[in-house]
C-alpha positions as CSV (number, residue, x, y, z in Angstrom):
1,M,92.9,65.9,103.4
2,A,94.5,67.4,100.3
3,I,91.8,70.6,99.3
4,P,90.3,69.3,95.7
5,W,91.8,72.8,94.2
6,G,90.4,71.7,90.8
7,A,87.4,71.2,91.5
8,V,87.1,74.0,93.7
9,A,88.6,75.9,91.3
10,A,86.2,74.9,88.6
11,A,83.3,75.7,90.7
12,R,84.2,79.2,91.6
13,Q,85.2,80.2,87.7
14,A,82.0,78.7,86.1
15,R,79.6,81.2,88.7
16,H,82.2,84.3,87.5
17,Q,81.4,83.8,84.3
18,A,78.0,83.2,85.4
19,R,78.0,86.3,86.9
20,M,79.9,88.3,83.6
21,P,78.7,91.2,82.2
22,K,76.4,89.9,78.8
23,T,78.4,92.7,76.8
24,D,81.0,90.1,76.1
25,E,79.6,88.1,73.3
26,R,83.0,85.1,73.9
27,L,82.0,81.6,74.3
28,Q,83.1,80.7,78.1
29,P,85.9,78.2,79.0
30,T,83.3,74.4,79.7
31,P,82.8,73.4,83.0
32,S,85.1,70.6,82.3
33,T,87.9,72.6,80.2
34,I,87.6,74.9,83.1
35,K,88.1,71.4,85.9
36,K,91.2,69.6,83.7
37,L,93.1,73.4,83.6
38,F,93.0,73.4,87.0
39,A,93.2,69.6,87.9
40,W,96.6,69.5,85.6
41,S,97.8,73.2,87.3
42,G,99.0,71.3,90.2
43,N,97.6,74.9,91.8
44,Q,100.6,76.8,90.5
45,C,100.8,79.3,87.6
46,A,101.6,77.8,84.1
47,M,105.0,80.6,83.3
48,P,108.2,79.3,83.7
49,D,110.3,80.4,87.6
50,C,106.6,81.1,88.7
51,K,105.9,79.6,92.0
52,N,102.3,82.2,92.3
53,E,98.6,79.8,93.5
54,L,96.0,80.1,91.5
55,V,94.1,79.8,94.5
56,D,94.8,80.7,98.2
57,D,94.6,78.5,101.6
58,G,91.1,80.6,102.2
59,G,89.8,79.6,98.4
60,T,90.1,82.8,97.2
61,M,91.2,82.3,93.2
62,L,94.2,84.4,92.4
63,G,95.5,82.7,88.6
64,K,93.0,83.8,85.9
65,I,92.7,81.5,82.4
66,A,94.7,82.7,79.5
67,H,94.5,82.4,75.9
68,I,97.1,81.2,73.7
69,H,95.5,83.5,70.7
70,A,93.0,85.7,71.9
71,A,89.2,84.5,72.2
72,N,88.5,88.7,70.5
73,D,89.8,90.0,67.7
74,G,92.0,93.3,69.0
75,G,93.3,91.0,71.9
76,A,97.0,89.5,72.0
77,R,97.9,86.5,68.7
78,F,94.2,87.0,67.7
79,E,93.9,84.2,65.1
80,A,91.7,85.1,62.4
81,S,91.3,81.8,61.8
82,L,90.3,79.9,65.0
83,D,86.6,79.4,65.6
84,E,85.1,80.2,68.7
85,E,84.9,76.7,70.0
86,A,88.7,76.6,69.1
87,R,89.2,79.8,71.0
88,R,87.7,78.0,73.8
89,A,89.4,75.1,73.3
90,F,91.2,73.5,76.7
91,E,94.6,73.3,73.9
92,N,94.1,77.5,73.7
93,L,94.3,77.4,77.3
94,F,96.0,77.9,80.1
95,L,96.4,79.3,84.1
96,V,98.7,81.5,85.1
97,C,99.3,83.8,87.9
98,G,97.5,87.8,88.1
99,P,99.9,89.6,87.6
100,H,101.8,87.3,84.2
101,H,98.4,87.3,83.4
102,D,98.4,91.1,82.0
103,I,102.2,90.9,80.7
104,I,101.3,88.3,78.2
105,D,98.0,89.9,77.5
106,D,99.8,93.3,77.1
107,P,100.2,94.5,73.6
108,K,103.3,96.8,74.0
109,R,104.7,93.4,75.1
110,E,103.1,91.3,72.7
111,A,106.3,90.0,70.8
112,E,108.0,88.5,73.2
113,F,105.3,86.5,74.4
114,P,104.1,84.8,70.9
115,A,102.3,81.7,70.6
116,D,104.2,79.2,70.3
117,L,106.4,80.2,73.7
118,L,102.9,79.9,75.0
119,R,101.8,77.0,73.8
120,E,105.8,75.0,75.1
121,H,105.5,77.1,78.4
122,K,101.2,75.0,78.8
123,R,103.1,72.1,77.3
124,Q,106.0,71.6,79.7
125,H,104.2,72.3,82.9
126,E,100.8,70.2,82.1
127,S,102.7,67.6,81.4
128,R,104.7,67.9,84.9
129,F,101.2,66.7,87.3
130,Q,99.6,65.0,83.7
131,R,101.8,62.7,84.6
132,A,101.7,63.4,88.6
133,E,98.1,62.1,88.0
134,H,98.8,59.0,86.0
135,E,101.5,58.3,88.5
136,F,98.3,58.5,91.4
137,L,96.1,56.9,89.2
138,E,98.4,53.8,88.7
139,R,99.1,53.7,92.1
140,Y,96.1,53.5,93.5
141,K,94.4,51.1,90.4
142,D,92.5,48.3,91.5
143,K,95.3,45.8,90.6
144,T,92.5,42.9,90.8
145,R,91.0,44.3,88.0
146,D,94.2,43.5,85.7
147,A,92.6,39.9,84.8
148,K,90.2,38.5,83.7
149,P,88.9,34.9,85.3
150,T,87.9,32.2,82.6
151,Y,86.2,30.0,84.6
152,P,85.9,25.5,83.6
153,V,83.8,23.8,82.5
154,S,84.8,20.4,82.8
155,L,86.7,19.5,85.3
156,D,88.5,17.2,82.9
157,A,92.7,18.0,83.8
158,L,91.9,18.8,87.3
159,A,91.0,15.4,88.3
160,D,93.9,13.5,86.4
161,A,95.9,15.8,88.9
162,L,94.3,14.6,91.6
163,K,93.2,11.7,90.6
164,V,89.2,11.8,91.8
165,E,87.1,10.6,89.2
166,E,84.6,11.8,90.6
167,L,85.7,15.4,90.1
168,R,85.1,15.1,86.2
169,N,81.8,17.1,84.4
170,C,80.5,16.7,88.1
171,P,78.0,19.7,88.0
172,D,78.2,20.8,91.8
173,D,82.3,20.9,91.9
174,I,82.4,23.3,88.3
175,K,79.3,26.0,90.4
176,G,81.5,25.3,93.7
177,I,85.0,26.6,91.9
178,G,83.4,29.1,90.1
179,E,81.9,30.1,93.1
180,F,85.6,30.3,94.4
181,I,86.9,32.0,91.2
182,G,84.3,34.9,91.8
183,K,86.1,35.6,95.1
184,L,89.8,34.9,94.6
185,A,89.6,37.3,91.4
186,R,88.2,40.7,94.4
187,L,90.8,39.4,96.3
188,P,94.1,41.6,96.4
189,R,97.0,40.1,96.2
190,A,98.8,40.7,98.1
191,T,96.3,38.5,100.4
192,R,96.1,35.8,97.9
193,T,99.6,35.5,98.0
194,F,99.2,35.1,101.8
195,A,96.9,32.7,101.2
196,I,98.6,30.4,98.9
197,E,101.3,30.5,101.4
198,L,99.0,29.2,104.1
199,A,97.2,26.6,102.5
200,D,101.3,25.4,101.8
201,R,101.5,24.8,105.7
202,M,98.7,23.7,106.4
203,R,99.7,20.9,103.4
204,D,102.7,20.4,105.6
205,H,100.8,19.8,108.5
206,G,98.6,17.0,107.1
207,N,96.6,19.5,105.1
208,S,94.7,20.3,108.0
209,K,91.9,23.0,108.1
210,R,93.8,25.3,110.1
211,L,97.0,26.8,112.2
212,P,97.3,28.3,115.0
213,V,97.8,31.6,115.1
214,D,101.1,31.8,117.0
215,D,102.4,29.0,114.5
216,V,101.5,31.2,111.8
217,E,102.8,34.5,113.0
218,E,106.2,32.4,114.0
219,A,106.5,30.6,110.5
220,F,105.6,33.9,108.7
221,E,107.4,36.4,110.7
222,I,105.2,38.6,110.9
223,S,102.7,41.0,114.1
224,T,99.5,39.9,115.2
225,A,98.7,43.1,113.5
226,D,99.4,41.8,110.1
227,L,97.9,38.6,110.4
228,K,94.8,39.9,111.8
229,R,94.6,42.0,108.9
230,Q,95.7,39.3,105.9
231,L,92.5,37.3,107.5
232,D,90.1,40.1,107.8
233,I,90.7,40.6,104.2
234,L,90.1,36.8,103.3
235,E,86.8,36.8,106.0
236,H,85.6,39.6,104.3
237,H,86.0,38.0,101.0
238,G,84.2,34.9,102.3
239,L,87.9,32.7,101.9
240,G,88.9,32.4,105.3
241,D,89.2,33.6,108.9
242,A,91.2,33.2,112.5
243,D,88.4,31.4,114.4
244,D,88.9,30.7,118.4
245,H,89.2,27.0,118.4
246,F,88.0,25.2,121.3
247,G,90.3,28.1,123.0
248,Q,92.6,28.5,120.6
249,W,93.1,31.2,118.4
250,V,93.5,29.6,114.9
251,A,93.5,30.6,110.8
252,R,91.7,29.4,108.6
253,I,91.2,28.6,105.3
254,Y,87.5,27.7,104.3
255,E,87.1,24.6,101.9
256,R,84.6,24.9,98.7
257,D,81.3,23.5,99.1
258,P,82.0,20.3,98.4
259,G,84.9,19.8,98.2
260,G,88.4,20.6,99.7
261,N,91.0,24.0,100.2
262,P,90.9,25.3,97.2
263,F,93.9,26.8,97.3
264,I,95.4,23.6,98.0
265,E,93.7,22.6,95.2
266,I,95.8,24.6,93.5
267,L,99.2,23.8,94.9
268,E,98.4,19.9,93.7
269,F,97.6,20.9,90.2
270,C,100.4,23.0,89.3
271,E,103.0,20.4,91.4
272,A,100.8,17.6,89.6
273,T,101.0,19.7,85.9
274,G,104.3,22.0,86.0
275,R,101.7,25.1,85.3
276,D,102.9,28.0,87.8
277,R,101.0,29.2,90.5
278,E,100.9,32.2,88.8
279,E,98.4,31.4,85.9
280,L,96.1,30.6,88.4
281,L,96.5,33.4,91.4
282,F,97.2,36.2,89.1
283,E,96.2,35.1,85.9
284,L,92.7,33.4,87.5
285,N,93.5,30.9,83.9
286,F,90.6,28.5,86.0
287,A,90.5,27.0,81.8
288,L,93.4,24.9,83.0
289,Y,91.2,22.5,84.9
290,D,89.6,21.4,82.4
291,K,93.0,21.1,79.9
292,V,96.4,21.7,80.5
293,P,98.1,22.6,76.3
């Protein structure tokens, strides 16, 4: 498990600030600012080509918070026009190793490290890890939240497509389909694809309610472990399972209550209306069951 350096270092820095002598009257960076600085630091000094760590493997903090414009009058690059809040703001701070902190604040070398140069070092360094953080969040984003479902209220278009007049304005069917949509919206996208393909194969077998596990493994060319994983996910969401049917293991998709296989309904509706199954399966636009544009 990766050590959460940002949280560890932020906590250590906060404790360090609490122990600082009261003679230093400057405002210290807030805990949220410190956490953000470490989160975008990559645990590495921000100065170009420096690979020094900010926190070592034992959790000891080696890095320091550097100011682009000094916090106190007389410090490096002090800017009198800034107030104390601006001096302790995230934009005026960056993280460097101990040696570089001393170098850039050395009065004899201040001309080598003007504010604009340090801002550029900060920008380039943090942008690398800001992108990495963004990519991480995108990678592990819950994709099921990308679409908000729309629900049918009359089922007029579904009744026409399936040629089942009893569906029209039927409260029980409207409720049953609504419950299915709620479950589908939480189902991982890959498992939605598996379920619709499984339903299509069930339809090829005379709208069978179940298929032998061996048949599904061969048809989909997937391992027993992969099939089990998909069926476990369906069971977790109340949409299907693997069942022992008279001594034979079968894959099932639950029928909605009342009604039939809701995934087969999607397939038949799309075939009758010419709509793309993705509009229902992924975009969750079940208002189409009322009226097809």
